[in-house]
C-alpha positions as CSV (number, residue, x, y, z in Angstrom):
1,M,-0.2,-0.1,-0.2
2,C,1.2,3.9,-0.8
3,T,1.8,6.4,1.8
4,H,2.6,9.9,1.4
5,A,6.2,8.5,2.2
6,Q,6.4,6.6,-0.9
7,R,4.3,8.7,-3.2
8,M,4.1,7.6,-6.5
9,D,4.5,9.6,-9.4
10,Y,0.9,10.5,-11.4
11,T,1.7,7.8,-14.1
12,E,2.4,5.3,-11.7
13,A,-0.4,5.6,-9.5
14,K,-2.7,5.6,-12.5
15,Q,-1.5,2.6,-14.0
16,R,-1.6,0.6,-10.5
17,I,-5.0,1.9,-10.1
18,E,-5.6,0.2,-13.5
19,Q,-4.1,-3.1,-12.1
20,L,-5.4,-3.3,-9.6
21,K,-9.5,-2.8,-11.0
22,A,-8.6,-5.2,-13.7
23,V,-7.3,-8.0,-10.9
24,L,-10.0,-7.9,-8.2
25,W,-12.8,-7.9,-11.0
26,E,-11.5,-10.4,-12.6
27,N,-10.9,-12.1,-9.2
28,S,-14.1,-11.4,-7.7
29,R,-15.8,-12.9,-11.4
30,K,-14.0,-16.2,-10.8
31,Y,-15.5,-16.1,-6.9
32,Y,-19.1,-15.2,-7.6
33,V,-19.8,-16.9,-10.9
34,D,-17.0,-19.1,-11.6
35,N,-17.4,-20.5,-8.1
36,A,-13.8,-21.1,-8.6
37,P,-11.3,-18.9,-7.1
38,T,-7.6,-18.3,-6.9
39,M,-7.3,-16.0,-4.7
40,S,-7.7,-16.1,-1.0
41,D,-10.0,-13.3,0.5
42,F,-7.4,-12.4,2.3
43,E,-5.0,-11.2,-0.1
44,Y,-8.3,-10.0,-2.1
45,D,-8.9,-8.0,0.7
46,S,-5.9,-6.9,1.0
47,L,-5.5,-5.3,-2.7
48,M,-9.1,-4.0,-2.1
49,H,-7.6,-2.0,1.1
50,E,-4.7,-0.6,-1.5
51,L,-7.1,0.3,-4.2
52,E,-9.0,2.4,-1.5
53,A,-5.9,4.0,-0.6
54,L,-4.7,4.7,-4.1
55,E,-8.1,6.8,-4.8
56,A,-8.4,8.2,-1.6
57,E,-4.6,9.6,-2.3
58,Y,-5.3,10.1,-6.4
59,P,-9.0,11.2,-6.6
60,E,-9.0,12.3,-10.0
61,Y,-9.0,8.4,-11.3
62,A,-11.6,7.2,-8.8
63,T,-14.1,6.1,-11.3
64,E,-17.6,5.0,-10.6
65,D,-17.0,1.2,-12.0
66,S,-14.4,0.5,-9.4
67,P,-14.8,-2.3,-7.4
68,T,-14.4,-0.1,-4.4
69,R,-17.4,1.3,-5.5
70,R,-19.3,-2.1,-6.7
71,V,-20.1,-5.1,-4.9
72,G,-19.4,-8.5,-6.6
73,S,-21.5,-9.9,-8.5
74,D,-22.4,-13.0,-9.9
75,L,-24.9,-12.8,-12.7
76,E,-23.6,-14.7,-15.8
77,D,-22.4,-12.4,-18.9
78,E,-24.0,-11.3,-22.1
79,K,-21.8,-13.7,-23.3
80,S,-22.5,-16.7,-21.7
81,R,-24.3,-19.8,-23.3
82,E,-27.8,-19.9,-24.4
83,G,-29.9,-21.9,-21.7
84,S,-27.2,-21.5,-18.8
85,G,-29.1,-18.4,-17.2
86,F,-32.1,-17.7,-14.9
87,A,-35.1,-14.8,-15.4
88,K,-33.4,-11.8,-13.6
89,Y,-35.4,-9.5,-11.2
90,P,-34.3,-5.8,-9.1
91,H,-34.0,-6.2,-5.6
92,K,-36.5,-4.0,-3.9
93,Y,-33.8,-3.0,-1.7
94,P,-29.9,-3.4,-2.9
95,M,-28.2,-6.2,-1.5
96,L,-24.6,-4.5,-0.4
97,S,-21.9,-6.6,0.8
98,L,-19.7,-5.7,4.4
99,A,-16.9,-4.1,5.0
100,N,-14.4,-6.5,5.8
101,T,-11.5,-6.7,8.9
102,Y,-9.0,-9.1,9.8
103,S,-8.3,-7.2,13.2
104,I,-9.5,-6.6,16.4
105,G,-8.3,-3.3,16.7
106,E,-10.4,-2.0,13.3
107,V,-13.5,-3.5,15.1
108,E,-12.3,-1.1,17.8
109,E,-12.3,1.2,15.4
110,F,-16.0,0.4,14.3
111,A,-17.5,1.2,17.3
112,Q,-15.5,4.1,18.3
113,R,-16.8,6.0,15.3
114,A,-20.4,4.5,16.2
115,V,-20.1,5.8,19.7
116,K,-19.3,9.3,18.7
117,A,-21.9,9.5,15.2
118,L,-24.6,8.4,17.6
119,N,-23.9,9.7,21.1
120,T,-26.4,8.4,23.0
121,P,-26.6,4.8,24.2
122,F,-27.2,1.7,21.7
123,T,-26.5,-1.8,21.6
124,Y,-25.0,-4.6,19.2
125,C,-26.0,-7.8,17.7
126,C,-22.9,-9.6,17.1
127,E,-23.9,-13.1,14.7
128,L,-21.8,-15.3,13.0
129,K,-20.9,-14.9,9.7
130,F,-22.0,-18.0,7.6
131,D,-19.8,-19.1,4.4
132,G,-21.9,-19.2,1.4
133,T,-23.9,-17.8,-0.8
134,A,-26.0,-15.1,-0.7
135,I,-29.9,-15.3,-1.1
136,C,-32.9,-12.6,-0.9
137,L,-36.7,-14.4,-0.1
138,T,-39.6,-12.6,-0.9
139,Y,-43.0,-13.7,1.0
140,R,-45.8,-12.5,-0.2
141,G,-49.6,-13.2,1.6
142,G,-46.8,-15.6,4.0
143,K,-45.8,-17.6,0.6
144,L,-42.5,-17.6,-0.8
145,F,-43.5,-15.6,-4.1
146,R,-39.3,-15.1,-5.1
147,A,-36.0,-16.3,-4.5
148,L,-33.0,-14.1,-5.5
149,T,-29.8,-14.3,-5.4
150,R,-27.4,-11.0,-4.9
151,G,-26.8,-10.5,-8.7
152,D,-24.7,-7.0,-8.9
153,G,-26.9,-6.0,-5.8
154,V,-29.5,-4.5,-7.7
155,V,-30.7,-6.9,-10.1
156,G,-30.3,-11.1,-9.0
157,D,-30.8,-14.3,-10.5
158,D,-34.3,-15.8,-10.1
159,V,-33.9,-19.4,-8.3
160,T,-36.4,-20.1,-6.9
161,E,-37.5,-23.0,-8.4
162,N,-34.2,-24.0,-6.8
163,A,-34.8,-22.5,-3.5
164,L,-38.3,-24.2,-2.8
165,R,-36.0,-27.7,-3.1
166,I,-34.3,-26.3,-0.1
167,A,-35.5,-28.2,3.0
168,N,-35.6,-25.5,5.6
169,I,-36.9,-23.1,3.5
170,P,-40.5,-22.6,4.4
171,H,-42.7,-22.6,1.5
172,R,-45.5,-20.8,3.5
173,L,-44.7,-18.9,6.6
174,K,-46.9,-20.1,9.9
175,G,-47.8,-17.8,12.4
176,S,-49.1,-14.6,12.0
177,G,-48.5,-10.9,12.2
178,Y,-46.1,-11.0,9.1
179,P,-45.8,-8.3,6.4
180,E,-48.8,-9.0,3.5
181,E,-44.5,-8.6,1.6
182,F,-41.0,-8.5,2.9
183,E,-38.1,-9.3,1.8
184,I,-35.3,-11.1,4.1
185,R,-31.5,-12.2,3.4
186,G,-29.2,-14.5,4.9
187,E,-27.3,-17.6,3.1
188,I,-27.5,-20.7,1.2
189,L,-25.1,-23.2,3.6
190,M,-23.4,-26.1,1.9
191,P,-23.0,-28.6,5.9
192,Y,-19.9,-30.2,5.9
193,E,-21.6,-33.6,5.3
194,S,-23.2,-32.6,2.5
195,F,-20.0,-31.5,0.9
196,D,-18.3,-34.1,1.6
197,K,-21.0,-36.9,-0.3
198,L,-21.1,-34.3,-3.3
199,N,-17.2,-34.3,-3.6
200,H,-16.4,-38.3,-2.8
201,E,-19.4,-38.5,-5.6
202,R,-17.5,-36.2,-7.9
203,E,-13.6,-37.7,-7.3
204,V,-15.5,-40.7,-8.0
205,N,-16.6,-39.9,-11.4
206,E,-13.1,-37.7,-12.0
207,E,-14.9,-34.3,-12.0
208,P,-13.4,-31.0,-11.2
209,L,-13.6,-30.7,-6.9
210,F,-15.4,-28.1,-5.0
211,A,-13.0,-26.1,-3.1
212,N,-14.8,-25.6,-0.4
213,P,-18.2,-25.8,0.8
214,R,-18.9,-22.0,-0.4
215,N,-18.3,-22.4,-4.0
216,A,-20.3,-25.7,-3.9
217,A,-23.2,-23.6,-2.4
218,S,-23.3,-21.1,-5.0
219,G,-22.6,-23.9,-7.7
220,S,-25.4,-25.8,-6.5
221,L,-27.7,-23.0,-6.1
222,K,-27.1,-22.3,-9.9
223,L,-27.7,-25.1,-11.3
224,M,-30.7,-25.9,-14.1
225,D,-31.6,-28.8,-12.6
226,P,-34.1,-28.1,-9.2
227,E,-34.0,-31.5,-8.6
228,E,-30.5,-31.8,-8.5
229,V,-30.4,-29.1,-6.0
230,G,-32.9,-30.9,-4.0
231,R,-30.6,-33.3,-3.6
232,R,-26.9,-31.3,-2.7
233,G,-28.2,-31.1,1.0
234,L,-27.9,-27.1,0.9
235,I,-29.7,-25.9,4.1
236,C,-30.8,-21.8,4.8
237,T,-30.4,-19.3,7.6
238,L,-31.4,-15.7,7.2
239,Y,-30.1,-12.8,9.4
240,H,-31.7,-9.7,8.1
241,I,-34.8,-7.8,7.1
242,P,-34.5,-4.4,5.3
243,T,-35.5,-1.6,7.3
244,G,-38.9,-0.3,6.6
245,Q,-40.4,-3.5,6.1
246,V,-41.1,-4.6,9.7
247,D,-41.9,-2.6,13.0
248,F,-39.5,-3.5,15.6
249,P,-37.4,-1.6,17.4
250,T,-34.0,-4.1,17.2
251,H,-32.9,-6.0,14.6
252,D,-32.9,-8.7,17.1
253,A,-36.4,-8.4,18.0
254,A,-37.0,-8.4,13.8
255,L,-34.9,-11.9,14.0
256,Q,-36.6,-13.5,16.7
257,A,-40.3,-12.4,14.6
258,A,-38.8,-14.0,11.7
259,K,-38.1,-17.5,13.9
260,D,-41.5,-17.7,14.9
261,W,-43.0,-17.4,11.5
262,G,-41.3,-20.7,10.8
263,L,-38.5,-19.4,9.1
264,P,-34.3,-20.1,9.9
265,V,-32.5,-17.6,11.8
266,S,-29.3,-18.6,13.9
267,D,-29.9,-18.8,17.3
268,E,-26.1,-18.2,17.4
269,R,-26.2,-14.6,18.6
270,R,-25.0,-12.5,21.3
271,I,-26.5,-8.6,22.2
272,C,-23.4,-6.5,23.9
273,K,-23.0,-3.6,25.4
274,D,-19.6,-2.5,24.6
275,I,-16.4,-3.6,22.8
276,D,-15.8,-6.0,25.6
277,G,-18.4,-8.2,24.9
278,I,-17.8,-8.0,21.3
279,E,-14.2,-9.4,21.8
280,D,-15.6,-11.8,24.1
281,F,-18.4,-13.3,21.1
282,I,-14.8,-13.3,19.0
283,A,-12.8,-15.2,20.9
284,H,-15.5,-17.9,21.9
285,W,-16.6,-18.7,18.6
286,D,-12.9,-18.9,17.2
287,A,-12.9,-21.8,19.0
288,A,-16.4,-23.1,18.7
289,R,-16.7,-22.7,15.1
290,K,-14.7,-25.7,14.9
291,S,-17.6,-27.8,16.1
292,L,-20.4,-26.5,14.1
293,P,-21.7,-28.8,11.0
294,Y,-21.2,-25.6,8.5
295,A,-18.6,-23.5,7.4
296,T,-18.3,-19.9,9.2
297,D,-15.3,-17.4,8.5
298,G,-15.9,-14.6,10.9
299,I,-18.6,-12.7,13.1
300,V,-20.9,-9.8,11.5
301,I,-20.6,-6.5,14.8
302,K,-24.2,-4.8,13.5
303,I,-26.1,-1.8,15.6
304,N,-28.9,-3.4,17.3
305,E,-31.0,-0.8,16.6
306,M,-33.2,0.1,13.9
307,A,-33.4,3.9,14.1
308,Y,-30.2,4.2,15.0
309,Q,-28.9,1.5,11.7
310,Q,-31.1,4.4,9.8
311,Q,-29.5,7.5,10.8
312,L,-25.8,5.6,10.2
313,G,-26.7,5.2,6.8
314,Y,-24.6,3.5,3.8
315,T,-21.8,3.9,1.9
316,A,-21.8,3.0,-1.9
317,K,-21.5,-0.9,-1.5
318,S,-21.9,-1.5,2.0
319,P,-23.6,-0.4,5.8
320,R,-22.0,2.0,8.1
321,W,-24.0,0.6,11.1
322,A,-22.2,-3.4,10.8
323,V,-18.5,-5.0,10.2
324,A,-17.4,-8.6,9.2
325,Y,-14.6,-9.6,11.1
326,K,-13.2,-12.1,9.6
327,F,-11.3,-15.2,11.0
328,K,-7.7,-16.3,10.1
329,A,-8.1,-19.7,8.1
330,E,-6.0,-22.4,10.4
331,Q,-2.4,-23.4,9.2
332,A,-0.2,-26.1,9.8
333,C,3.1,-26.4,8.6
334,T,4.4,-29.8,7.8
335,P,7.1,-31.5,5.6
336,I,6.8,-33.5,2.6
337,L,7.5,-37.5,3.0
338,S,6.8,-38.2,-0.6
339,I,4.5,-37.4,-4.2
340,D,2.7,-40.2,-5.0
341,Y,1.6,-40.1,-8.9
342,Q,-2.4,-42.1,-9.0
343,V,-4.0,-43.0,-12.3
344,G,-7.5,-42.3,-12.6
345,R,-10.2,-44.3,-14.1
346,T,-10.3,-42.2,-17.0
347,G,-6.6,-42.0,-16.7
348,A,-5.8,-38.7,-15.4
349,V,-2.7,-38.4,-13.6
350,T,-2.9,-36.9,-10.1
351,P,0.5,-36.0,-7.4
352,V,-0.8,-36.6,-4.3
353,A,1.7,-35.5,-1.2
354,N,2.3,-37.9,1.2
355,L,2.6,-35.6,4.3
356,E,4.4,-35.9,7.8
357,P,0.9,-35.9,9.7
358,V,-0.6,-32.9,11.0
359,L,-3.6,-32.0,13.2
360,L,-5.2,-29.2,11.5
361,S,-9.1,-28.4,12.3
362,G,-10.2,-31.3,14.6
363,T,-8.5,-34.0,12.2
364,M,-5.2,-35.3,11.5
365,V,-3.9,-35.0,7.5
366,K,-1.6,-37.1,6.0
367,R,-2.2,-36.0,2.1
368,A,-2.4,-33.4,0.1
369,T,-3.9,-33.6,-3.1
370,L,-1.5,-30.9,-6.0
371,V,-4.0,-31.2,-8.8
372,N,-2.0,-31.1,-11.5
373,E,2.1,-30.6,-12.3
374,D,1.5,-26.5,-12.8
375,Q,0.3,-26.4,-9.2
376,I,4.3,-28.0,-8.4
377,R,5.6,-25.5,-10.5
378,S,3.3,-22.5,-8.8
379,L,4.0,-23.6,-5.8
380,D,7.5,-23.8,-6.5
381,I,7.6,-27.3,-4.5
382,H,10.7,-29.1,-3.9
383,E,11.2,-32.8,-2.7
384,G,11.0,-32.9,1.0
385,D,9.9,-29.4,1.3
386,W,8.4,-27.5,4.2
387,V,4.6,-26.8,3.1
388,Y,1.8,-25.1,4.9
389,V,-0.9,-26.6,4.6
390,E,-4.6,-24.4,5.5
391,K,-8.4,-26.0,6.2
392,G,-10.1,-22.5,7.2
393,G,-13.4,-23.0,5.5
394,E,-11.7,-25.6,3.2
395,I,-12.3,-29.2,4.2
396,I,-9.9,-30.9,1.4
397,P,-6.3,-29.9,2.6
398,K,-4.6,-27.5,0.6
399,I,-1.6,-26.7,0.2
400,T,-1.0,-23.1,-0.1
401,G,3.0,-22.5,0.0
402,V,6.2,-23.5,1.2
403,N,8.8,-22.4,3.7
404,P,12.0,-21.7,2.1
405,L,14.2,-21.0,5.1
406,K,13.3,-24.9,5.3
407,R,14.2,-26.2,2.1
408,A,17.5,-28.5,2.2
409,L,20.5,-27.9,0.8
410,G,20.2,-29.1,-2.7
411,A,16.6,-30.1,-2.6
412,V,15.6,-31.1,-6.1
413,E,11.8,-30.7,-7.8
414,P,10.2,-33.2,-7.9
415,V,10.1,-34.8,-11.8
416,F,6.3,-35.2,-12.8
417,P,5.8,-38.6,-15.1
418,R,6.0,-38.7,-18.6
419,C,5.2,-42.6,-18.4
420,C,2.2,-44.0,-16.8
421,P,3.4,-44.9,-12.9
422,D,0.7,-48.0,-14.0
423,C,1.4,-49.7,-17.4
424,G,4.2,-47.2,-19.0
425,T,2.4,-45.6,-21.8
426,P,4.1,-42.4,-22.8
427,L,1.3,-39.9,-21.2
428,V,0.1,-36.7,-23.5
429,K,-1.4,-33.6,-21.9
430,P,-4.3,-32.4,-24.4
431,E,-5.1,-29.3,-25.9
432,G,-6.7,-27.0,-23.6
433,E,-6.2,-29.9,-20.7
434,A,-4.1,-29.2,-17.3
435,R,-3.9,-33.0,-16.7
436,W,-1.7,-35.4,-18.1
437,F,-3.2,-38.0,-19.3
438,C,-2.7,-42.1,-20.0
439,P,-4.6,-42.8,-23.3
440,N,-3.9,-46.8,-22.8
441,T,-7.7,-47.1,-22.0
442,T,-8.3,-50.2,-22.6
443,G,-5.4,-52.3,-21.5
444,C,-4.1,-50.3,-18.1
445,P,-4.8,-52.4,-15.4
446,T,-6.1,-49.0,-13.1
447,Q,-7.7,-47.5,-15.7
448,I,-9.5,-50.5,-16.4
449,K,-10.7,-51.9,-12.5
450,G,-11.6,-48.2,-12.0
451,K,-14.0,-48.3,-14.6
452,I,-15.6,-51.8,-13.9
453,L,-16.0,-50.7,-9.8
454,H,-17.5,-47.2,-11.5
455,F,-20.1,-49.2,-13.5
456,L,-20.7,-51.2,-10.4
457,S,-21.5,-48.3,-8.5
458,R,-24.1,-47.7,-6.5
459,K,-25.6,-44.0,-8.7
460,A,-24.4,-45.8,-11.8
461,M,-25.7,-49.8,-12.1
462,N,-25.9,-50.8,-8.3
463,V,-24.3,-54.3,-8.6
464,L,-23.0,-55.8,-4.9
465,A,-19.3,-55.9,-6.1
466,G,-16.6,-53.7,-4.6
467,E,-12.9,-53.5,-5.0
468,A,-11.9,-57.0,-3.3
469,T,-14.1,-58.5,-6.1
470,V,-13.1,-56.6,-9.0
471,E,-9.4,-57.0,-8.1
472,Q,-9.8,-61.2,-8.1
473,L,-11.9,-60.9,-11.6
474,Y,-9.6,-58.9,-12.9
475,N,-6.7,-60.7,-11.8
476,K,-8.3,-64.2,-13.3
477,Q,-9.0,-62.5,-16.3
478,W,-12.3,-63.1,-16.7
479,V,-13.2,-59.5,-16.9
480,R,-11.2,-57.0,-18.5
481,T,-14.6,-54.4,-19.0
482,P,-17.8,-54.2,-18.0
483,A,-19.5,-56.4,-20.7
484,D,-17.8,-59.3,-19.5
485,L,-19.8,-59.5,-16.4
486,Y,-22.7,-60.6,-17.7
487,S,-20.8,-63.7,-19.0
488,L,-19.9,-64.6,-15.5
489,T,-20.9,-68.5,-14.2
490,E,-21.5,-69.1,-10.7
491,Y,-19.0,-72.0,-11.3
492,Q,-16.4,-69.4,-11.9
493,L,-16.9,-67.1,-8.9
494,L,-17.1,-70.4,-6.6
495,Q,-13.4,-70.9,-7.6
496,L,-12.4,-67.4,-6.3
497,E,-10.8,-67.8,-3.1
498,G,-13.5,-66.8,0.0
499,W,-16.6,-67.5,-2.4
500,K,-19.4,-69.9,-1.7
501,E,-22.4,-70.4,-2.9
502,R,-24.7,-67.4,-1.9
503,S,-21.9,-64.9,-2.6
504,A,-22.0,-66.4,-5.8
505,R,-25.7,-66.3,-6.7
506,R,-26.3,-62.4,-5.0
507,L,-23.9,-61.1,-7.3
508,L,-25.4,-62.9,-10.5
509,Q,-28.8,-61.9,-9.3
510,S,-27.3,-58.1,-8.6
511,L,-26.3,-58.2,-12.4
512,A,-29.5,-59.5,-13.4
513,D,-31.1,-56.9,-11.4
514,S,-29.0,-53.7,-13.2
515,R,-30.4,-54.7,-16.5
516,N,-33.9,-53.3,-15.4
517,V,-31.5,-50.2,-14.4
518,P,-32.8,-47.3,-16.5
519,F,-31.3,-45.3,-19.4
520,E,-29.9,-42.1,-17.5
521,R,-28.1,-44.2,-15.5
522,V,-26.6,-46.6,-17.9
523,L,-25.3,-43.9,-19.6
524,F,-23.6,-42.8,-16.4
525,A,-21.9,-45.9,-16.0
526,L,-20.0,-45.9,-19.1
527,G,-18.1,-43.5,-17.7
528,I,-17.8,-41.0,-20.3
529,R,-15.2,-38.4,-19.2
530,Y,-16.8,-35.1,-17.2
531,V,-20.4,-36.5,-17.5
532,G,-21.3,-37.2,-14.3
533,E,-24.9,-38.2,-12.8
534,T,-26.6,-35.0,-13.5
535,T,-25.3,-34.6,-17.0
536,A,-25.9,-38.0,-18.1
537,R,-29.6,-37.8,-16.9
538,D,-29.8,-34.6,-19.4
539,L,-28.1,-36.1,-22.2
540,A,-30.5,-39.2,-21.8
541,R,-33.9,-37.0,-21.8
542,H,-32.9,-35.0,-24.5
543,F,-32.1,-37.8,-26.8
544,G,-34.2,-40.5,-25.6
545,S,-31.8,-43.5,-27.2
546,I,-28.3,-44.3,-27.4
547,D,-28.5,-44.4,-30.9
548,A,-29.8,-41.0,-31.2
549,L,-27.1,-40.0,-29.2
550,K,-24.8,-41.9,-30.7
551,N,-25.9,-40.2,-33.6
552,A,-25.8,-36.1,-32.6
553,S,-23.6,-33.7,-34.0
554,R,-21.6,-31.8,-31.7
555,E,-23.7,-28.4,-32.2
556,E,-26.9,-31.0,-31.1
557,L,-24.7,-32.2,-28.1
558,L,-24.4,-27.9,-27.2
559,S,-27.8,-27.3,-27.3
560,V,-28.3,-29.7,-23.9
561,A,-28.7,-27.4,-21.1
562,D,-25.5,-27.0,-19.1
563,V,-23.5,-29.4,-21.9
564,G,-20.2,-26.9,-22.7
565,E,-18.2,-27.3,-25.4
566,V,-16.0,-29.9,-23.2
567,I,-18.2,-32.5,-22.4
568,A,-19.6,-31.9,-26.0
569,D,-16.3,-32.6,-27.7
570,N,-15.8,-35.6,-24.9
571,V,-19.1,-36.9,-25.7
572,F,-18.8,-36.8,-29.2
573,A,-15.1,-38.0,-28.9
574,Y,-16.7,-41.4,-26.8
575,F,-19.0,-42.3,-29.7
576,R,-16.2,-42.1,-32.5
577,N,-14.1,-44.6,-31.1
578,D,-14.8,-48.4,-32.1
579,D,-13.9,-50.0,-28.8
580,N,-17.0,-48.1,-27.5
581,L,-19.1,-48.9,-29.6
582,Q,-18.1,-52.6,-29.2
583,E,-18.7,-52.3,-25.6
584,I,-22.0,-50.7,-26.2
585,S,-23.4,-53.2,-28.6
586,R,-21.6,-56.0,-26.2
587,L,-24.1,-54.3,-23.5
588,Q,-27.4,-54.3,-25.3
589,E,-27.0,-57.9,-26.6
590,A,-26.3,-58.3,-22.6
591,G,-30.2,-56.5,-22.1
592,L,-29.6,-53.0,-20.4
593,Q,-31.1,-50.4,-21.3
594,F,-30.7,-48.4,-24.1
595,S,-33.8,-46.2,-24.5
596,L,-35.9,-44.3,-22.0
597,V,-38.9,-46.5,-20.8
598,Q,-41.3,-43.6,-22.5
599,E,-45.1,-44.1,-20.6
600,K,-46.5,-41.2,-22.4
601,R,-49.6,-40.1,-20.9
602,R,-51.6,-38.2,-23.7
603,L,-53.2,-34.7,-22.5
604,S,-54.5,-33.8,-25.9
605,D,-53.9,-33.8,-29.1
606,A,-53.5,-30.0,-29.3
607,L,-49.3,-30.0,-30.7
608,E,-50.6,-33.1,-33.2
609,G,-47.8,-33.2,-36.4
610,K,-45.9,-29.7,-34.8
611,T,-42.3,-29.5,-34.6
612,I,-41.0,-27.0,-31.8
613,V,-38.4,-25.7,-30.5
614,I,-37.6,-23.9,-27.3
615,S,-35.4,-21.3,-25.6
616,G,-34.8,-19.4,-22.7
617,N,-36.7,-20.4,-18.7
618,F,-40.2,-21.0,-18.5
619,S,-42.3,-20.9,-15.3
620,I,-41.4,-24.9,-15.5
621,S,-38.2,-26.5,-16.4
622,R,-37.0,-26.9,-19.5
623,D,-37.3,-30.6,-19.1
624,D,-40.8,-30.5,-18.1
625,M,-41.9,-27.5,-20.9
626,K,-40.5,-30.6,-23.5
627,A,-42.6,-33.3,-21.5
628,L,-45.6,-31.1,-22.0
629,I,-45.0,-30.6,-25.4
630,E,-45.1,-34.4,-25.8
631,A,-48.1,-34.6,-23.8
632,H,-49.9,-32.4,-26.4
633,G,-48.7,-34.7,-29.4
634,G,-45.8,-31.9,-29.9
635,K,-42.5,-33.2,-31.4
636,N,-39.3,-31.2,-29.7
637,S,-36.6,-30.2,-31.7
638,G,-33.4,-28.6,-30.5
639,S,-32.7,-25.8,-33.5
640,V,-34.6,-24.0,-36.2
641,S,-35.5,-25.1,-39.5
642,G,-38.2,-24.8,-42.3
643,K,-39.5,-27.2,-40.7
644,T,-40.3,-25.8,-37.5
645,S,-43.9,-24.8,-36.5
646,F,-42.8,-22.2,-34.2
647,L,-40.7,-21.0,-31.6
648,L,-41.4,-20.8,-27.9
649,A,-39.5,-18.1,-26.0
650,G,-39.3,-17.8,-22.8
651,A,-36.9,-15.3,-20.3
652,K,-33.7,-14.8,-22.0
653,P,-34.6,-16.7,-25.3
654,G,-31.0,-17.6,-27.1
655,P,-30.2,-14.9,-29.9
656,E,-29.4,-16.8,-32.6
657,K,-32.4,-19.1,-32.2
658,V,-34.6,-16.0,-32.5
659,K,-32.5,-14.5,-35.4
660,K,-33.2,-17.2,-37.7
661,A,-36.8,-17.7,-36.6
662,A,-37.1,-14.0,-37.9
663,E,-35.5,-15.3,-40.8
664,L,-37.2,-18.5,-41.6
665,G,-40.9,-16.6,-40.9
666,V,-40.8,-19.3,-38.2
667,E,-43.6,-18.0,-35.4
668,I,-42.4,-16.9,-32.3
669,I,-44.7,-17.7,-28.7
670,D,-44.2,-16.5,-25.4
671,E,-45.6,-19.2,-22.8
672,A,-48.7,-17.3,-22.0
673,A,-50.0,-17.9,-25.8
674,F,-48.9,-21.5,-25.8
675,R,-50.4,-22.7,-22.3
676,E,-53.2,-21.1,-24.2
677,M,-53.0,-23.0,-27.2
678,V,-52.6,-26.7,-25.3
679,G,-55.7,-25.2,-23.0
680,D,-56.4,-25.2,-19.6
681,S,-55.5,-27.8,-18.2
682,S,-51.4,-27.7,-18.8
683,T,-52.0,-25.1,-16.3
684,S,-52.9,-27.4,-13.7
685,L,-50.8,-30.4,-14.6
686,G,-49.2,-30.3,-11.2
687,M,-46.2,-33.3,-12.3
688,T,-43.1,-32.7,-13.7
689,G,-41.6,-34.1,-17.1
690,S,-40.1,-36.9,-15.4
691,T,-43.9,-37.9,-13.7
692,L,-45.3,-38.3,-17.3
693,F,-42.4,-40.1,-18.8
694,G,-42.6,-42.8,-16.0
695,M,-39.1,-42.1,-15.6
696,A,-39.0,-40.4,-11.2
697,D,-40.8,-40.2,-8.5
698,A,-41.2,-36.4,-7.9
699,E,-44.5,-34.9,-6.3
700,P,-45.6,-32.0,-7.4
701,T,-44.8,-28.4,-6.3
702,L,-46.2,-27.3,-3.3
703,F,-46.5,-23.4,-3.4
């Protein structure tokens, strides 16, 4: 940070200000939109403080678009792919951010400013600072009307359908005394247990892991599939009703009323009369937070009296009546004993540091993933280095740096293997990938066994067999691909060490039962790189059969919600590989389900003979809208052509589809016109598309 003693010249100051603005906006995007931050909160706040100081010293270079004057935004930019966004609505009151501090001294300064400005007795309400993603709920007539993300503080994404799937968010308030309409704000959290479960699933599927529960909560809240959001185990905690909506003397009284109405409000708050009480509360939770089932990263101190909050007012981006004290991340320094290079089922080679065990956040840490070769280089890790390991809000142990003072003389950099540590095949690094892969997909033992284990797993084919069984079958050379499993006999199984008739018949019956597993899970079981459980379900429901998916073009794959270029390229390549096609053919011969069981409930013939393209967001999910079209006799298409009967455009339709429809003279209608076309019965259908097609036991949405 610059000082008057080290005053920059004007050119240097302007350059540094522009540099800081660029770095802060980029990291804000990574934090709020990508949910993949590359900078710690402390580093980010330090740069923000430096920018604030420079703008104060050189006001001629301070601009309205500076990150010091605007909150970070979770809204996707205009270049976002069509179909990936949400409808957007303005907040009734701006959603600002809190001023952060890492020092008790700065908390004392905040208290002193409040005392001086108010010049009358008042109290503080101290609360936990939850490490999640912001949410704003609007209740109208006692019912949840709308849920918005923070967005850019002025406009937020409408995630109401997703919020309705979060277990502790009430659809209807209880009791009485609540306003006819009001907003209440808080945080969506992912508890540690849900986070561990989610990351375990992603690790098994070799999908990128979430760094911490906050990123996982934010990413989950913005999913386009509300049913998947419901499965993520999210919870909500609420902590603020903007002034002017309720008539309570204090913030604490307003929260107590919200709790009486059935809203999830944390009880972990304390009314303090002075700075000593605040510091006592901070000291207590700095230790006690480690026993909480969810992540917290600090304490929020608020002026308790509503009238005094209004008197103190706001800056451009934060209230003057509140401040956040941030806990320091827990850190330990321990030596690296060795580095292993592990091969996954998709061939990805991941370096893992074996550490001298160290106690961190209540658990003994022995290993930490180094992600890829680039991270080893960026951290400048050498063999035997002492490294800093953090958890803080992050549950996955993370190496954040090296202690160079403890580096042994002559320590060398680790050599990332250029051949597979399992089969010896030269590794490859595909363009655009950060990881090295073993291309020997059909001959690498670790990949072969990993793919079979994935195929058998509970969320795939749900066959009663584990790692030990796969190892035995592989060593006997009886199973090299999943299709081989369906040729096993009781006679063979009884030859395995420790096997009896009961265990043999149990496995064979489990394999027989797997022939009834629905197509979307069979597709997931194939283990296509980057195709997780949700993507497999989206692809299955979009294309309906393996033949349609197999013949899909790259552009048709990209038309599926939440399928980006990386997934589309991998799916397209998978079905151009002869070994994969042969395996699918063998699995088809074994009787597995490779198309949806479409027991359609026909509601009418209103759309008979019509080919319809949908674009944008609707009052129901896109899958449900497609199911509704088919239930009335229509046919869905992914692209506009001369054969398209009409384009059904919801909120934020894809501009290319709208443009093409206009060029071809294809009629464009909105959801209201569509519902009128198919009759009133559709508006009270009360079923999801998956129910119409007999693919799930989803219940009607309750409002």
